[in-house]
C-alpha positions as CSV (number, residue, x, y, z in Angstrom):
1,M,0.0,0.0,0.0
2,T,1.2,3.5,-0.8
3,L,0.0,7.0,-0.1
4,S,-0.3,9.9,-2.3
5,I,1.2,13.3,-1.3
6,S,-2.4,14.4,-0.6
7,D,-3.0,11.4,1.7
8,V,0.2,12.1,3.6
9,A,-0.6,15.8,3.9
10,A,-4.1,15.0,5.2
11,A,-2.8,12.4,7.7
12,S,0.1,14.5,8.9
13,G,-1.6,17.9,8.9
14,L,1.2,19.3,6.7
15,R,0.8,21.0,3.4
16,P,2.1,19.3,0.3
17,S,4.7,22.1,-0.1
18,A,6.0,21.3,3.4
19,L,6.3,17.6,2.4
20,R,8.3,18.7,-0.7
21,Y,10.5,20.8,1.5
22,Y,11.1,17.9,3.9
23,E,12.0,15.8,0.9
24,E,14.5,18.4,-0.3
25,A,16.0,18.5,3.2
26,G,16.3,14.8,3.4
27,L,13.7,14.1,6.1
28,I,11.5,11.9,3.9
29,T,11.9,10.0,0.7
30,P,9.0,9.1,-1.7
31,A,8.7,5.5,-2.6
32,G,8.4,6.6,-6.2
33,R,6.0,8.1,-8.6
34,R,2.7,7.0,-10.0
35,G,1.2,8.9,-12.9
36,G,3.9,11.6,-12.3
37,R,2.9,12.1,-8.7
38,R,4.9,11.3,-5.6
39,I,3.8,8.2,-3.6
40,Y,5.0,7.3,-0.1
41,R,5.1,4.2,2.1
42,P,2.9,4.4,5.2
43,D,6.0,4.5,7.4
44,V,6.6,8.1,6.3
45,L,3.9,9.1,8.8
46,S,5.9,7.9,11.8
47,R,9.0,9.6,10.4
48,L,7.0,12.8,10.1
49,A,5.7,12.4,13.6
50,L,9.3,12.0,14.8
51,A,10.3,15.1,12.9
52,A,7.4,17.1,14.4
53,L,8.5,16.0,17.9
54,A,12.1,17.0,17.2
55,Q,10.9,20.4,16.0
56,E,8.8,20.8,19.1
57,V,11.9,20.3,21.3
58,G,13.9,22.8,19.3
59,F,15.7,21.0,16.6
60,T,16.0,22.7,13.2
61,V,15.1,20.9,10.0
62,P,18.9,20.4,9.1
63,E,19.4,19.0,12.6
64,I,16.5,16.7,12.1
65,A,17.8,15.5,8.8
66,A,21.2,14.7,10.5
67,L,19.3,12.9,13.2
68,L,17.2,10.8,10.8
69,G,20.1,10.3,8.3
70,G,21.4,6.9,7.8
71,H,20.1,4.7,10.6
72,A,17.1,6.5,12.2
73,N,17.5,4.4,15.4
74,N,21.1,5.5,16.0
75,K,21.0,5.9,19.8
76,E,24.4,7.4,20.0
77,R,23.6,10.1,17.5
78,W,20.3,10.9,19.3
79,R,22.1,11.1,22.6
80,E,24.8,13.4,21.3
81,M,22.3,15.7,19.6
82,A,20.0,15.7,22.6
83,E,22.9,16.7,24.9
84,R,24.0,19.5,22.5
85,K,20.4,20.8,22.4
86,L,20.1,20.7,26.2
87,G,23.2,22.9,26.4
88,E,21.7,25.3,23.9
89,I,18.5,25.4,25.9
90,D,20.4,26.1,29.1
91,L,22.2,29.0,27.4
92,Q,18.8,30.3,26.1
93,M,17.3,30.0,29.6
94,E,20.2,32.0,31.1
95,R,19.7,34.7,28.5
96,L,16.0,34.8,29.1
97,Q,16.5,35.1,32.9
98,A,18.9,38.0,32.4
99,M,16.4,39.6,30.1
100,K,13.7,39.1,32.7
101,R,15.8,40.7,35.4
102,L,16.7,43.7,33.2
103,L,13.0,44.2,32.3
104,R,11.9,44.0,35.9
105,A,14.6,46.5,37.0
106,A,13.8,48.8,34.1
107,A,10.0,48.7,34.8
108,A,10.6,49.4,38.5
109,C,13.1,52.2,37.7
110,E,11.8,55.7,38.7
111,C,13.9,57.7,36.3
112,S,12.4,60.4,34.1
113,G,12.4,58.3,30.9
114,V,14.0,55.5,28.9
115,D,16.8,57.7,27.5
116,A,17.7,58.8,31.1
117,C,17.3,55.3,32.7
118,E,20.3,54.3,34.8
119,V,19.3,50.6,34.6
120,I,19.3,50.7,30.8
121,E,22.5,52.7,30.6
122,A,24.3,50.2,33.0
123,A,23.1,47.3,30.8
124,A,24.3,49.1,27.7
125,E,27.7,49.7,29.3
126,R,28.0,46.0,30.2
127,R,27.2,45.1,26.7
128,R,29.8,47.5,25.3
129,S,32.4,46.2,27.8
130,A,31.7,42.6,26.7
131,G,32.4,43.4,23.1
132,G,28.9,43.8,21.9
133,R,27.8,40.2,22.5
């Protein structure tokens, strides 16, 4: 049994254009063509579900292609990529916490305006000192 691109789109909730993009990116591969149209094996749906889950936890399409490349069940590759992503998330969380602290301090500041705010100026000075990072 094979599925048309329309069948896969309906079952996965993705547009056919997204499926073609995923094909270009190496996430999925059609089983062939029938009447000039792409056809897929039913297992493409589980691959798409895995890709959706990976996107949900922050993986990019190229990262998902690397994850699914070759042997999709490569535990070592998954573990390595998950650890790397966890590190990225930790850094993002640190940045978000710093942003939150700055916003709270700026909101509580009793200066005369944004261009005269000592909190904002101190943050800008830290940024300049850190080399604009």
